[in-house]
C-alpha positions as CSV (number, residue, x, y, z in Angstrom):
1,M,-73.0,108.6,76.3
2,N,-72.0,107.9,79.9
3,P,-75.0,109.0,82.3
4,Q,-72.7,109.5,85.2
5,N,-70.3,111.8,83.4
6,F,-73.4,113.7,82.1
7,V,-74.5,114.3,85.6
8,L,-71.0,115.4,86.8
9,E,-70.9,117.8,83.9
10,K,-74.2,119.4,84.6
11,A,-74.0,119.2,88.3
12,R,-70.7,121.3,87.8
13,E,-72.7,123.9,85.8
14,A,-75.5,123.9,88.2
15,I,-73.1,124.7,91.4
16,K,-71.4,127.2,89.3
17,A,-74.9,129.0,88.4
18,L,-76.2,128.6,92.0
19,Y,-73.3,129.2,94.3
20,G,-70.7,130.9,92.0
21,A,-68.1,128.3,92.5
22,D,-65.8,125.9,90.6
23,V,-65.7,122.8,92.2
24,E,-62.8,120.1,92.2
25,E,-63.3,117.1,90.6
26,K,-62.9,114.7,93.6
27,M,-66.1,116.7,95.2
28,L,-68.4,115.3,92.8
29,Q,-69.2,111.9,93.2
30,T,-72.0,110.0,91.4
31,Q,-73.3,106.3,91.4
32,E,-75.9,104.2,90.2
33,T,-79.2,104.7,91.9
34,R,-80.3,102.0,94.6
35,K,-83.0,99.7,93.3
36,E,-85.3,100.5,95.9
37,F,-85.3,104.4,94.9
38,E,-86.4,105.8,91.8
39,G,-83.8,107.4,89.8
40,D,-80.9,106.3,87.4
41,I,-78.2,108.5,88.7
42,T,-77.7,109.5,92.2
43,L,-75.4,112.5,93.1
44,V,-73.9,112.7,96.6
45,T,-74.3,116.1,97.8
46,F,-72.3,115.7,101.2
47,P,-68.9,116.7,99.8
48,L,-70.4,119.7,98.3
49,L,-71.7,121.2,101.5
50,K,-68.5,123.4,102.2
51,V,-69.4,125.2,98.6
52,T,-73.2,125.4,99.3
53,R,-73.1,126.0,103.0
54,Q,-76.6,124.7,103.1
55,A,-78.1,121.6,104.7
56,P,-77.7,118.3,102.5
57,D,-81.5,118.0,101.6
58,V,-81.6,122.0,100.8
59,S,-78.5,121.7,98.8
60,A,-79.5,118.6,96.9
61,N,-83.0,120.1,96.2
62,N,-81.5,122.9,94.6
63,I,-79.0,121.3,92.2
64,G,-82.1,119.2,91.4
65,G,-84.3,121.9,90.5
66,W,-81.7,123.9,88.5
67,L,-80.9,120.5,86.6
68,K,-84.8,119.7,85.8
69,E,-85.0,123.3,84.8
70,N,-82.0,123.6,82.6
71,C,-81.6,119.9,81.2
72,P,-84.3,118.4,79.1
73,Q,-82.8,115.2,79.1
74,I,-83.5,115.1,83.0
75,E,-87.2,113.9,83.7
76,S,-87.4,114.2,87.6
77,F,-85.5,114.2,90.7
78,N,-86.0,113.1,94.4
79,V,-84.0,113.7,97.4
80,I,-83.3,110.8,100.1
81,K,-81.2,112.4,102.9
82,G,-78.9,114.5,101.0
83,F,-78.7,111.9,98.1
84,L,-79.8,113.5,94.9
85,N,-81.7,110.7,92.8
86,I,-81.9,111.9,89.0
87,K,-84.2,110.1,86.7
88,F,-83.4,110.7,82.8
89,S,-86.2,111.2,80.1
90,T,-87.4,108.8,77.4
91,A,-85.7,111.1,75.2
92,F,-82.2,110.8,76.7
93,W,-82.5,106.8,76.5
94,Q,-83.5,107.2,72.9
95,G,-80.2,109.2,72.3
96,V,-78.2,106.7,73.9
97,L,-80.0,104.1,71.8
98,E,-79.4,106.1,68.6
99,E,-75.4,106.5,69.7
100,I,-75.0,103.0,70.3
101,S,-76.5,101.9,67.1
102,S,-74.2,104.3,65.3
103,N,-71.0,103.1,66.9
104,K,-69.6,100.1,65.1
105,D,-66.5,99.9,67.6
106,F,-69.0,100.1,70.7
107,G,-67.3,98.3,73.6
108,Q,-63.9,98.8,72.2
109,L,-62.0,101.4,74.3
110,P,-59.5,103.7,73.2
111,S,-55.8,103.0,72.7
112,T,-53.8,103.5,75.8
113,G,-50.6,103.0,74.4
114,K,-49.5,100.3,76.9
115,T,-47.9,96.9,76.0
116,I,-49.0,94.2,78.1
117,M,-47.7,90.4,78.2
118,V,-49.7,87.6,79.0
119,E,-48.1,84.1,79.6
120,F,-50.5,81.4,80.0
121,S,-50.6,77.6,79.1
122,S,-47.0,76.9,80.3
123,P,-47.3,73.1,79.8
124,N,-44.7,70.3,80.5
125,T,-43.7,68.1,77.6
126,N,-44.1,65.0,79.7
127,K,-47.8,64.7,79.6
128,P,-51.0,66.0,77.3
129,L,-53.0,69.0,78.5
130,H,-55.8,68.1,81.0
131,L,-58.7,69.7,82.7
132,G,-56.2,72.2,84.6
133,H,-54.6,73.3,81.6
134,V,-58.0,74.1,79.8
135,R,-58.9,76.6,82.7
136,N,-55.5,78.2,82.5
137,N,-55.6,78.3,78.7
138,L,-59.3,79.8,78.5
139,L,-58.5,82.1,81.2
140,G,-55.3,83.4,79.8
141,S,-56.8,83.7,76.2
142,S,-59.6,85.6,77.6
143,V,-58.0,87.9,79.9
144,A,-55.8,88.9,76.7
145,R,-58.8,89.6,74.6
146,L,-60.3,91.6,77.4
147,L,-57.0,93.8,77.9
148,A,-57.1,94.2,74.1
149,A,-60.5,95.5,74.2
150,N,-59.3,97.7,76.8
151,G,-57.1,99.4,74.5
152,H,-53.8,97.8,75.5
153,N,-51.5,96.3,72.9
154,V,-51.2,92.7,74.2
155,I,-48.9,89.9,73.4
156,K,-49.7,86.4,74.3
157,V,-46.8,84.2,75.1
158,N,-46.5,80.6,76.0
159,L,-43.5,79.1,78.0
160,V,-43.0,75.4,77.3
161,N,-41.3,73.7,80.1
162,D,-39.4,71.3,77.7
163,R,-36.5,70.4,80.1
164,G,-36.1,69.1,83.4
165,I,-36.3,65.9,85.7
166,H,-40.1,65.3,85.2
167,I,-39.1,65.2,81.1
168,C,-36.3,63.0,81.8
169,K,-38.7,60.5,83.6
170,S,-40.7,60.1,80.7
171,M,-37.6,59.6,78.4
172,L,-36.3,57.0,80.6
173,A,-39.6,55.2,80.9
174,W,-39.6,55.1,77.0
175,Q,-36.2,54.0,76.8
176,K,-36.7,51.1,78.8
177,M,-40.5,50.2,78.3
178,G,-41.3,51.7,74.9
179,N,-39.9,49.0,72.2
180,G,-39.8,51.7,69.6
181,Q,-43.2,52.9,70.3
182,T,-44.1,56.2,68.1
183,P,-47.4,58.1,67.5
184,E,-47.2,56.7,63.8
185,N,-46.9,52.9,64.8
186,S,-49.2,53.4,67.6
187,G,-51.9,55.5,66.4
188,I,-51.6,57.4,69.5
189,K,-51.6,61.2,70.0
190,G,-48.0,62.1,70.6
191,D,-48.6,63.9,74.1
192,H,-50.8,61.0,74.8
193,L,-48.0,58.8,74.4
194,V,-45.4,60.6,76.0
195,G,-47.7,61.0,79.0
196,N,-48.4,57.2,79.3
197,Y,-44.5,57.1,79.9
198,Y,-44.6,59.7,82.5
199,V,-47.2,57.5,84.5
200,A,-45.3,54.3,83.6
201,F,-42.2,55.9,85.3
202,S,-44.1,57.1,88.5
203,N,-45.4,53.1,88.7
204,A,-42.0,51.7,88.2
205,L,-40.6,54.2,90.8
206,K,-43.5,53.3,93.3
207,Q,-42.8,49.8,92.9
208,Q,-38.9,50.1,93.6
209,T,-39.7,52.5,96.6
210,K,-42.0,49.8,98.2
211,E,-39.6,47.1,97.7
212,I,-36.5,49.0,99.2
213,A,-38.6,50.6,102.2
214,A,-39.5,46.7,103.0
215,A,-36.2,45.3,102.7
216,E,-34.3,48.0,104.3
217,N,-36.9,48.8,107.0
218,I,-37.0,52.8,106.0
219,P,-39.7,55.4,105.2
220,E,-40.9,55.1,101.6
221,E,-40.0,58.9,101.4
222,E,-36.2,57.9,102.3
223,A,-36.6,54.7,100.0
224,E,-37.6,56.6,96.8
225,K,-34.5,58.6,96.9
226,R,-32.4,55.6,96.8
227,A,-34.6,54.0,94.0
228,P,-32.2,53.0,91.0
229,I,-34.6,54.3,88.1
230,L,-34.9,57.9,90.0
231,K,-31.1,57.9,90.1
232,E,-30.9,57.2,86.5
233,A,-33.4,59.8,85.5
234,Q,-31.3,62.5,87.6
235,A,-28.1,61.3,85.6
236,M,-30.0,61.6,82.3
237,L,-30.9,65.4,83.4
238,L,-27.3,65.8,84.3
239,K,-26.2,64.5,80.8
240,W,-28.8,66.7,79.0
241,E,-27.5,69.7,80.5
242,Q,-24.1,68.7,79.2
243,G,-25.1,68.3,75.7
244,D,-24.8,64.6,75.7
245,A,-25.8,64.0,71.8
246,D,-28.0,60.6,72.6
247,T,-29.7,62.3,75.3
248,V,-30.5,65.3,73.5
249,A,-31.6,63.4,70.3
250,L,-34.1,61.5,72.3
251,W,-35.2,64.7,74.0
252,K,-36.0,66.3,70.6
253,M,-37.7,63.5,69.2
254,M,-40.2,62.8,72.0
255,N,-40.8,66.8,72.3
256,S,-41.8,66.7,68.7
257,W,-44.6,64.1,69.4
258,V,-45.6,66.4,72.1
259,Y,-45.6,69.6,70.4
260,A,-47.7,67.9,67.5
261,G,-50.4,66.7,70.1
262,F,-50.3,70.2,71.7
263,A,-51.0,72.1,68.5
264,Q,-54.1,69.7,67.7
265,T,-55.6,70.6,71.4
266,Y,-54.8,74.2,71.1
267,S,-56.5,74.6,67.5
268,R,-59.8,73.0,68.8
269,L,-59.8,75.1,72.0
270,G,-59.1,78.2,69.7
271,I,-55.8,79.2,71.6
272,E,-53.2,81.1,69.9
273,F,-50.0,82.8,70.9
274,N,-48.0,85.5,69.4
275,R,-44.7,83.7,70.6
276,T,-43.5,80.8,72.3
277,Y,-40.5,80.7,74.5
278,Y,-38.8,77.4,75.5
279,E,-37.4,76.7,78.9
280,S,-34.4,74.8,77.3
281,Q,-33.6,78.0,75.4
282,T,-34.0,80.6,78.6
283,Y,-32.7,78.7,81.4
284,L,-29.0,79.8,80.5
285,N,-30.2,83.5,80.8
286,G,-31.2,82.7,84.4
287,K,-27.7,81.1,84.9
288,A,-26.1,84.2,83.7
289,L,-28.4,86.2,86.1
290,V,-27.6,84.0,88.9
291,K,-23.9,84.1,88.4
292,E,-24.0,88.0,88.3
293,G,-26.0,88.2,91.6
294,L,-23.1,85.7,93.1
295,E,-20.4,88.2,92.1
296,K,-22.7,91.1,93.5
297,G,-23.0,89.5,96.8
298,I,-26.8,89.3,96.5
299,F,-26.6,85.1,96.4
300,V,-24.5,82.7,98.2
301,K,-22.7,79.5,97.3
302,K,-23.1,76.7,99.8
303,D,-20.3,73.9,100.2
304,D,-22.2,71.7,98.1
305,G,-22.0,74.1,95.3
306,S,-25.8,75.2,95.4
307,V,-26.4,78.5,95.0
308,W,-29.3,80.4,97.2
309,C,-30.5,83.7,98.0
310,H,-31.5,84.2,101.4
311,L,-34.9,85.9,102.0
312,E,-35.4,85.8,105.7
313,D,-34.9,89.4,106.4
314,D,-38.0,89.8,103.9
315,G,-40.1,87.6,105.9
316,L,-39.7,84.6,103.4
317,D,-37.2,81.7,103.3
318,S,-34.2,80.9,101.4
319,K,-34.6,80.0,97.8
320,L,-32.6,77.4,95.9
321,L,-31.4,78.9,92.3
322,L,-29.0,76.1,91.4
323,R,-28.7,72.6,92.4
324,G,-25.0,71.4,93.8
325,D,-24.7,69.7,90.3
326,G,-25.1,73.2,88.4
327,T,-28.5,72.1,87.0
328,S,-31.1,74.9,87.3
329,V,-34.7,75.0,88.9
330,Y,-37.8,76.7,87.7
331,M,-36.8,80.0,89.5
332,T,-33.4,80.1,87.4
333,Q,-35.2,80.2,84.2
334,D,-38.2,82.4,85.4
335,L,-35.6,85.2,86.2
336,G,-33.8,84.9,82.9
337,T,-37.1,84.8,81.0
338,A,-38.4,87.7,82.6
339,K,-35.5,89.9,81.9
340,Q,-35.4,88.7,78.3
341,R,-39.1,89.7,77.8
342,F,-38.7,93.3,79.6
343,D,-35.5,93.7,77.5
344,E,-37.2,92.7,74.1
345,Y,-40.8,94.5,74.5
346,S,-40.1,97.4,77.1
347,L,-43.5,96.2,78.8
348,D,-45.8,98.1,80.8
349,E,-47.2,95.0,82.7
350,H,-46.3,91.3,82.5
351,I,-49.2,89.3,83.6
352,Y,-48.5,85.5,84.7
353,V,-51.6,83.2,84.4
354,V,-50.4,80.5,86.9
355,G,-52.4,78.6,89.2
356,N,-52.6,79.8,93.0
357,E,-50.3,77.1,94.2
358,Q,-47.3,79.1,92.7
359,N,-48.4,82.2,94.9
360,Y,-45.1,82.0,96.8
361,H,-42.8,81.2,93.8
362,F,-44.1,84.9,92.2
363,Q,-43.8,86.7,95.5
364,V,-40.1,85.4,95.5
365,L,-39.6,85.9,91.6
366,K,-40.5,89.5,92.1
367,L,-38.3,90.0,95.1
368,I,-35.2,88.5,93.6
369,L,-35.7,90.7,90.4
370,K,-36.2,93.7,92.8
371,K,-32.6,92.6,94.5
372,L,-31.1,92.3,91.0
373,G,-31.9,96.2,90.6
374,F,-34.7,95.4,88.0
375,E,-37.4,98.1,88.8
376,W,-39.6,97.0,86.4
377,S,-40.1,93.7,88.9
378,D,-43.0,96.2,90.2
379,N,-45.0,95.6,87.0
380,I,-45.2,91.7,87.6
381,Y,-48.5,90.7,88.0
382,H,-49.7,87.0,89.1
383,L,-53.0,86.4,87.9
384,S,-53.3,83.7,90.9
385,Y,-56.4,81.3,89.9
386,G,-58.0,78.7,92.0
387,M,-57.9,74.9,91.2
388,V,-60.3,73.0,89.0
389,E,-61.7,70.1,91.0
390,L,-64.1,67.2,90.3
391,P,-67.1,65.7,92.3
392,E,-64.7,62.7,93.1
393,G,-61.9,65.1,94.1
394,K,-58.8,66.5,92.9
395,M,-56.6,65.2,89.8
396,K,-53.0,63.6,90.0
397,S,-51.1,63.6,86.7
398,R,-48.3,61.1,88.1
399,E,-51.3,58.4,89.0
400,G,-52.9,59.3,85.4
401,T,-56.1,60.4,87.1
402,V,-56.6,63.5,85.3
403,V,-59.3,64.7,83.0
404,D,-57.6,64.8,79.5
405,A,-58.3,67.9,77.6
406,D,-59.0,66.0,74.3
407,D,-61.2,63.5,76.1
408,L,-63.2,66.4,77.8
409,M,-63.8,68.2,74.6
410,D,-64.9,64.9,73.1
411,K,-67.3,64.5,75.9
412,M,-68.8,67.8,75.7
413,Y,-69.2,67.4,71.8
414,S,-71.1,64.4,72.5
415,T,-73.5,65.7,75.1
416,A,-74.2,68.8,72.9
417,K,-75.3,66.4,70.2
418,E,-77.5,64.3,72.4
419,T,-79.1,67.3,73.8
420,S,-79.4,69.3,70.7
421,L,-81.2,66.3,68.9
422,E,-83.6,65.5,71.7
423,L,-84.9,69.1,71.2
424,G,-85.6,67.9,67.6
425,K,-85.2,71.4,65.8
426,L,-82.4,70.4,63.4
427,A,-84.1,68.2,61.0
428,D,-83.6,70.3,58.1
429,M,-79.9,71.3,58.9
430,P,-77.3,69.8,56.8
431,A,-75.3,67.1,58.4
432,D,-72.0,69.0,58.2
433,E,-73.7,72.2,59.7
434,Q,-75.2,70.0,62.6
435,E,-71.7,68.8,63.4
436,R,-70.1,72.3,63.4
437,L,-73.1,73.2,65.8
438,F,-72.4,70.6,68.0
439,E,-68.8,71.6,68.2
440,M,-69.9,75.1,68.9
441,I,-72.2,74.1,71.8
442,G,-70.1,71.8,73.3
443,L,-67.0,74.2,73.5
444,G,-69.2,77.2,74.3
445,A,-70.7,75.3,77.1
446,L,-67.2,74.1,78.4
447,K,-65.4,77.6,77.9
448,Y,-68.3,79.6,79.8
449,F,-68.6,77.3,82.7
450,I,-64.9,77.6,83.5
451,I,-64.7,81.4,82.7
452,K,-68.0,82.5,84.3
453,V,-66.5,81.6,87.7
454,D,-64.1,84.2,89.1
455,P,-60.4,83.5,88.7
456,K,-59.5,83.6,92.4
457,K,-62.1,81.1,93.2
458,T,-61.5,77.1,93.1
459,M,-64.2,75.7,90.9
460,L,-65.8,72.4,90.6
461,F,-66.6,71.3,87.2
462,D,-69.8,69.5,86.2
463,P,-69.9,68.8,82.5
464,K,-73.7,67.8,82.6
465,E,-74.7,71.3,84.3
466,S,-72.4,73.2,82.0
467,I,-74.4,72.0,78.9
468,D,-78.0,73.1,80.1
469,F,-80.2,75.3,77.8
470,N,-81.5,77.3,80.9
471,G,-79.8,79.1,83.5
472,N,-76.2,80.6,83.7
473,T,-74.6,78.7,80.7
474,G,-72.9,79.2,77.4
475,P,-75.9,77.0,75.4
476,F,-78.4,79.4,77.0
477,I,-76.7,82.6,75.6
478,Q,-76.1,80.8,72.3
479,Y,-79.5,79.8,72.2
480,T,-80.4,83.3,73.0
481,H,-78.5,84.8,70.1
482,A,-80.1,82.1,67.8
483,R,-83.5,83.4,68.7
484,I,-82.7,86.8,68.1
485,K,-81.3,85.9,64.7
486,S,-84.6,83.5,63.9
487,I,-86.6,86.7,64.7
488,L,-84.8,89.1,62.3
489,R,-84.7,86.4,59.4
490,K,-88.5,86.3,59.7
491,A,-88.8,89.8,59.7
492,S,-86.5,90.2,56.6
493,E,-88.7,87.5,55.0
494,Q,-91.7,89.8,55.5
495,G,-90.0,92.7,54.2
496,I,-89.8,94.4,57.2
497,E,-86.3,96.5,58.2
498,P,-84.7,97.3,61.7
499,A,-84.7,101.0,62.2
500,I,-83.9,103.3,65.0
501,A,-86.7,106.0,65.0
502,S,-86.1,109.6,64.8
503,N,-87.4,111.8,67.4
504,A,-89.5,109.4,68.8
505,A,-88.6,109.3,72.5
506,S,-92.2,108.0,73.5
507,L,-91.7,104.5,71.6
508,L,-89.5,103.3,74.4
509,I,-91.4,101.4,77.0
510,P,-90.0,100.9,80.5
511,K,-88.4,97.5,79.9
512,E,-86.7,98.8,76.8
513,I,-85.1,101.5,78.6
514,E,-83.8,98.9,81.3
515,I,-82.1,97.2,78.3
516,V,-81.0,100.3,76.6
517,K,-79.3,101.0,80.1
518,L,-77.8,97.3,80.3
519,L,-76.4,97.9,76.8
520,N,-75.0,101.3,77.4
521,S,-73.1,99.9,80.6
522,Y,-71.1,97.6,78.5
523,P,-67.9,99.6,78.1
524,Q,-68.0,100.1,81.4
525,V,-68.1,96.6,82.2
526,V,-65.2,96.0,79.7
527,K,-63.2,98.6,81.7
528,D,-64.2,97.0,84.9
529,G,-63.4,93.5,84.1
530,G,-60.0,94.6,82.6
531,D,-59.0,96.5,85.7
532,A,-59.9,93.3,87.4
533,H,-58.1,91.1,85.2
534,S,-61.3,88.9,85.2
535,P,-63.4,87.9,82.3
536,A,-65.9,86.4,84.7
537,V,-67.2,89.9,84.5
538,I,-67.9,89.9,81.0
539,A,-69.3,86.4,81.2
540,N,-72.0,87.2,83.8
541,Y,-73.0,90.5,81.9
542,A,-73.6,88.3,78.9
543,Y,-75.8,86.1,81.0
544,E,-77.9,89.2,82.3
545,L,-78.2,90.5,78.8
546,A,-79.4,87.3,77.7
547,K,-81.8,87.1,80.7
548,E,-83.2,90.7,80.0
549,F,-83.8,90.0,76.3
550,N,-85.8,86.8,77.2
551,Q,-88.1,88.4,79.5
552,Y,-88.7,91.3,77.2
553,Y,-89.5,88.8,74.6
554,H,-91.9,87.0,76.7
555,D,-93.8,90.0,77.7
556,T,-93.6,92.3,74.4
557,Q,-94.9,92.1,70.9
558,I,-92.0,92.2,68.2
559,L,-93.2,90.8,64.7
560,R,-96.9,91.0,65.8
561,E,-96.7,94.6,66.9
562,E,-99.0,96.8,64.5
563,N,-97.2,99.8,64.8
564,G,-94.6,99.6,62.1
565,T,-92.2,102.6,63.5
566,V,-92.5,100.6,66.9
567,R,-91.9,97.2,65.2
568,A,-88.7,98.4,63.4
569,Q,-87.1,100.0,66.4
570,R,-87.8,97.0,68.5
571,L,-86.2,94.7,65.5
572,A,-83.4,97.2,65.7
573,L,-83.2,96.9,69.4
574,L,-82.9,93.1,69.1
575,G,-79.9,93.4,66.4
576,I,-77.9,95.5,68.8
577,I,-78.5,93.0,72.0
578,A,-77.1,90.3,69.2
579,Q,-74.1,92.4,68.3
580,V,-73.2,93.1,71.9
581,L,-73.6,89.5,73.0
582,V,-71.3,88.5,70.1
583,K,-68.9,91.0,71.2
584,A,-69.0,90.0,74.9
585,M,-68.6,86.2,74.0
586,A,-65.8,87.0,71.4
587,I,-63.9,88.2,74.4
588,L,-64.5,84.9,76.0
589,G,-63.5,82.6,72.8
590,I,-67.2,81.6,72.4
591,E,-68.8,81.5,68.8
592,L,-72.5,82.1,68.7
593,P,-74.7,80.2,66.2
594,E,-77.3,81.9,63.9
595,R,-79.4,79.1,64.5
596,M,-80.0,75.9,67.0
């Protein structure tokens, strides 16, 4: 039951009865009562004055009096400067608790019929996934689940950047320095192996650049362009686009190593996709669109053969779409991929989960698609998120100074194991269950710490802080759930069954009413999070609910409560809290253990 909707409905009846008028929906405004005032829902009377033709306080008192007289669910009211604060009866909240208890789909919003595509991950096949990718994947997958909870049909897609100069750098370095090394004969995970050669290329390029700069007394920026190894990589890219058999064979082999490595990392993170696109298969679609734009005069070709879109009249710069040698850029394939997806799925919205360093790119993408005549370009949304930084600063892939995703998960597991064993509560738990618990806690800590931050904000990642069992952390919420489950197990062992009491409104104490209010707000929290494309809203709700339970548990008798009806209802309330925590954390991709 939505308390605000209830007040809106009854307020409309009150105005009809008192003033003989039917009011427009926009004239009825409600909000949660501010904490410094007594009440649950506040009705703003000022928009109603042209109907009531009375002073604000008089109008509010008249409406409040009618509501109290005619609605047993309303216990009392007070008026503060024309704001009508309404307090519901305990019976009302008892009814809300019963509704929540009986609704197995609580928190799942009705189907909207809309189809939304969420693209996330989008890795390059020249390096393993790192901490930045972890935030992208966790944010993208959480947003997808959150939108599904909002009733949308959600398609999760990955676009693998499996072609381009960066891929050729790793390929060339392996050719020159690899000596036939493979994941099988080296024991190195495939994406890590290829990433090592990307770093090796960067080091070789840096060395050649310094030598040329010193020999010719020119700036390093100019010297890098003359470096033989970079020219070789550029030539390899051209050969790839021309379909050279040996180059394509090398590309397929090294990419297969990377895909196998990615699959392991995705599996451990709990990341899945409905479909994976590959840039090598979509960039030609973009080239076709560029050709079409040239023919229509939307784009221009320069003397060197490069193709551009002039956007100066739109307040932006000119954008390169094809290089002079005919090879494509990121924008080329993004144009083609967008058209392919809207053609295939008739999307209502397409969300790109990409870091904020690409804000300009997506501004340009939407504008160029608009110029090409695609009205659906208005349905493209760039979920721009801040970068992940470490206490020691930013990460750099080319220099190999990134926090590797696999290493990070291993560290989180080890920290969770160490912290859990220090608590000394797992002595009777089988070893295999302990291992699963450590993984659950470690990954729960990692996921929650990253997702709880508003996507737009740059975040500082501190592994030690993330795994604290107190405060706004994943392990705190996991421990809360385990504590509830422990209480329910003990009750079961004593033969006590949870049960919502019938016609027992007086059983609810004020703290329980506050918890029922918080539980009842969950569907609105899901909607708010979905509207904002922010799973952080769900994460922080779960923390508030866990915190409220722990305060309640500290101050309230549950198993020791002498009144059997009260005890049974309190156990039922705990069960509902646990269920809502599971639903909320599932949106974040976090499992909650039965015991810790």
